[in-house]
C-alpha positions in Angstrom: -14.9 -1.5 20.7 -13.7 -1.0 24.8 -11.3 -3.9 25.7 -8.4 -4.8 24.6 -9.1 -9.1 24.6 -11.0 -10.1 21.4 -13.5 -11.8 23.7 -14.5 -8.5 25.0 -15.0 -6.8 22.0 -18.5 -5.0 21.6 -19.8 -2.8 18.9 -20.4 0.4 19.7 -21.8 2.0 16.3 -22.1 0.6 13.2 -20.5 2.2 9.7 -23.0 3.6 7.6 -22.2 1.8 4.4 -21.1 -1.7 5.5 -17.8 -2.0 3.5 -15.7 -5.5 3.0 -11.6 -5.3 3.3 -11.3 -1.7 4.0 -8.7 0.6 4.1 -8.3 1.2 7.9 -6.2 4.0 9.6 -5.6 6.2 13.0 -5.7 10.2 12.2 -5.5 12.4 14.7 -6.5 11.6 18.7 -9.8 9.4 18.7 -10.8 9.2 15.1 -10.8 6.2 12.7 -11.1 6.2 9.3 -12.5 3.9 7.0 -12.0 3.8 3.0 -12.1 1.9 0.3 -13.2 -1.9 -0.1 -15.8 -3.8 -1.0 -18.9 -2.2 -0.7 -21.2 -2.6 -3.4 -24.6 -3.5 -1.7 -24.1 0.7 0.0 -26.9 2.6 -2.9 -26.3 5.7 -0.6 -22.7 7.5 -1.5 -21.2 4.6 -1.7 -17.7 5.8 -3.2 -16.2 7.3 -0.4 -14.5 6.3 3.6 -15.8 7.6 6.7 -14.6 8.3 9.6 -15.4 7.4 13.3 -15.3 10.0 16.2 -14.0 7.5 19.4 -15.8 9.9 21.4 -18.7 10.6 20.3 -19.3 7.1 18.8 -20.7 8.6 14.8 -19.4 7.8 12.0 -19.4 10.8 9.5 -18.5 10.4 5.5 -15.4 11.6 4.3 -16.3 14.8 2.0 -19.0 16.2 0.6 -17.6 16.0 -2.9 -18.4 12.7 -3.2 -18.1 12.0 -7.4 -15.1 12.4 -6.8 -14.7 8.8 -5.5 -16.5 7.5 -8.3 -13.7 6.6 -9.9 -11.8 4.7 -7.4 -14.3 2.2 -6.8 -14.1 -0.8 -7.5 -11.0 -1.3 -9.6 -9.1 1.1 -7.4 -6.8 1.4 -4.4 -5.7 2.8 -1.7 -2.0 4.0 0.0 -1.1 5.8 3.5 1.8 8.8 2.8 4.4 7.6 4.9 5.0 10.1 7.1 7.1 10.3 10.3 4.4 11.2 12.4 1.2 10.9 11.9 -0.3 10.5 8.4 -0.7 14.2 6.4 -2.2 12.3 3.1 -4.5 9.1 1.9 -4.0 8.5 -1.2 -6.7 7.3 -3.5 -5.1 5.8 -6.9 -6.4 4.0 -10.0 -4.6 1.8 -12.5 -7.5 1.5 -14.4 -8.1 5.3 -15.4 -4.8 6.7 -14.5 -6.3 9.3 -12.0 -4.9 9.5 -8.5 -6.7 11.7 -5.8 -5.4 13.2 -2.1 -7.4 13.2 0.9 -6.3 15.6 3.8 -7.5 13.0 7.0 -7.2 15.6 9.3 -9.2 18.5 7.8 -11.7 15.8 6.1 -11.5 17.1 2.6 -9.9 16.4 -1.1 -6.3 18.1 -1.1 -6.1 17.4 -4.9 -6.9 15.6 -8.3 -4.8 14.0 -10.5 -6.5 12.6 -14.1 -3.4 12.9 -16.5 -1.4 9.8 -15.6 -1.9 7.6 -18.7 1.5 5.6 -17.8 -0.3 5.0 -14.5 -2.7 3.4 -16.2 -1.6 -0.3 -16.5 -4.5 -2.0 -16.6 -6.3 -0.4 -19.2 -4.6 -0.5 -22.3 -2.2 -3.0 -24.3 0.8 -1.5 -23.9 1.3 0.0 -27.4 3.3 1.8 -26.4 5.2 0.5 -23.4 4.5 2.9 -20.3 7.4 5.8 -19.8 10.0 4.2 -18.2 9.1 0.4 -18.9 10.5 -0.3 -22.6 10.1 -4.3 -22.6 6.5 -5.4 -21.9 7.8 -8.3 -19.9 8.4 -6.1 -17.2 5.1 -4.9 -16.6 3.1 -8.0 -16.0 5.0 -9.4 -13.1 3.9 -5.3 -11.9 0.4 -5.7 -12.8 0.3 -9.2 -11.1 1.6 -7.0 -7.9 -0.9 -3.8 -8.0 -3.5 -7.1 -8.3 -2.4 -8.2 -4.9 -1.0 -5.6 -3.0 -1.4 -1.9 -2.3 1.4 0.6 -3.2 3.7 2.5 -0.3 3.6 5.6 -1.5 6.1 8.3 -0.1 7.8 11.7 -1.7 5.5 11.8 -5.0 6.4 8.0 -5.8 4.6 4.7 -5.7 6.3 2.1 -4.9 6.0 -2.0 -5.2 8.1 -5.2 -4.7 7.2 -8.1 -7.7 7.2 -11.8 -7.5 10.5 -11.9 -9.5 12.0 -9.8 -7.3 12.0 -6.4 -8.1 11.4 -2.7 -7.0 9.0 -0.6 -9.2 8.8 2.7 -8.6 6.5 5.1 -10.6 7.1 9.2 -9.7 3.7 11.2 -10.0 5.4 14.5 -10.4 7.6 12.9 -13.6 5.1 10.6 -15.1 7.6 7.8 -15.7 8.5 4.5 -14.0 11.2 3.1 -13.3 12.7 -0.3 -12.4 15.5 -1.7 -10.5 18.0 -4.0 -11.5 16.8 -8.0 -9.9 17.3 -8.5 -6.1 17.5 -12.0 -6.3 21.0 -12.1 -5.7 21.6 -10.2 -2.7 19.2 -13.1 -1.4 21.7 -16.2 -0.6 18.6 -18.3 0.5 16.6 -17.5 -2.4 18.8 -17.8 -5.1 18.9 -21.8 -5.0 15.0 -22.0 -5.3 14.0 -23.1 -8.2 11.4 -19.9 -7.7 11.3 -17.3 -5.7 8.5 -16.7 -2.9 4.9 -15.0 -3.8 3.9 -12.0 -2.8 6.2 -10.1 -1.4 4.7 -7.3 1.2 6.6 -4.1 1.3 6.5 -1.6 3.8 7.5 1.4 4.0 9.8 3.2 7.3 9.2 6.8 8.1 13.3 7.0 6.6 13.8 8.8 3.7 14.4 6.0 1.5 13.9 3.3 3.6 11.7 0.3 3.2 11.0 -3.2 4.6 10.1 -6.1 2.8 8.9 -9.5 3.8 9.2 -12.6 1.4 7.3 -16.1 3.1 10.4 -19.1 2.7 8.6 -21.7 1.0 8.8 -24.7 0.7 9.3 -24.4 4.5 5.9 -23.4 6.2 6.1 -21.1 9.2 9.7 -19.2 8.2 9.6 -15.6 6.9 12.8 -13.6 5.8 12.6 -9.9 6.5 14.7 -7.7 4.3 15.9 -3.7 5.1 16.2 -2.2 1.9 18.3 1.5 0.8 16.2 2.9 -1.6 17.7 5.6 -4.1 15.5 6.8 -7.5 17.3 9.6 -9.6 16.5 10.9 -13.0 17.0 7.7 -15.0 17.0 4.6 -12.7 16.3 2.7 -9.3 19.1 1.1 -7.3 18.1 -0.9 -3.8 20.5 -2.5 -1.9 19.5 -5.2 0.7 20.8 -3.8 4.3 20.1 -6.6 6.6 18.4 -9.6 6.3 16.5 -11.6 9.6 14.7 -14.9 9.4 11.3 -15.2 11.0 9.9 -17.7 12.7 5.8 -17.9 13.0 4.0 -19.9 15.9 1.3 -20.7 13.2 2.9 -22.2 9.8 -0.7 -21.6 8.3 -0.1 -18.0 8.9 0.9 -15.8 5.5 0.5 -12.0 6.4 -1.1 -9.7 3.5 -0.3 -6.3 4.4 2.2 -4.4 6.7 2.7 -1.0 8.3 5.3 0.5 10.2 4.7 3.2 13.2 6.7 5.2 15.3 7.3 4.3 19.0 7.8 7.3 21.8 11.2 6.0 22.5 11.4 7.3 18.3 12.2 4.0 17.2 10.1 1.8 13.9 7.9 -1.4 14.9 6.1 -3.3 12.5 2.9 -4.8 12.4 1.5 -7.1 10.1 
């Protein structure tokens, strides 16, 4: 694509393996990384992603170790590691098989494989016993629902999800355990009076340590969203979340419902959010 106006977009070069709903990330200068998504019609090295060189207009598979990508298709997700500058790692994870893979987009190689996270495999067992850190089985179902709908935020060796019943969950890779915050509904006055919380909150990690933004559709009022800035503190036993700022947002398109967001640093050092 060579023009900023979508009406003038043109295809420069096609992927080796066509994908539906992949994760797309700019890496380095002049390169795009395309990973994951639905690519069941591709039979030649289908498991991994590809990187596009904008200058050369060429696509190249990410890594020669294609078998390492096998556990992450089709029941897998991709998280972009939250960093202060360009992403230094892309995290493939499977809640079905309880495995995690770290990929270095700057080198185009796999940097680490983790395959012994049995409590991370939420979709594979009957939760008996419950995963470490989630003693009440009723706490697991909203987390599974959130993980089915939205990719996690990954930062500081930890995965984060925000659930529709207004809890934040975290999974610390090194500690091999889950954490759950207290319910946050009381910190959202406009939601406390509703019969039920809004669906599908969108969690966005910020480059600052322990800082997140969550977007919540304001149901039953179409065209309105709520943006809340969160400060998160996790210790060895608990996960505490403080809502520092709540800002209503008005959408021009009342039918618009974002399903993913990303924070990026501007050249001035400030942070901007994109849906």
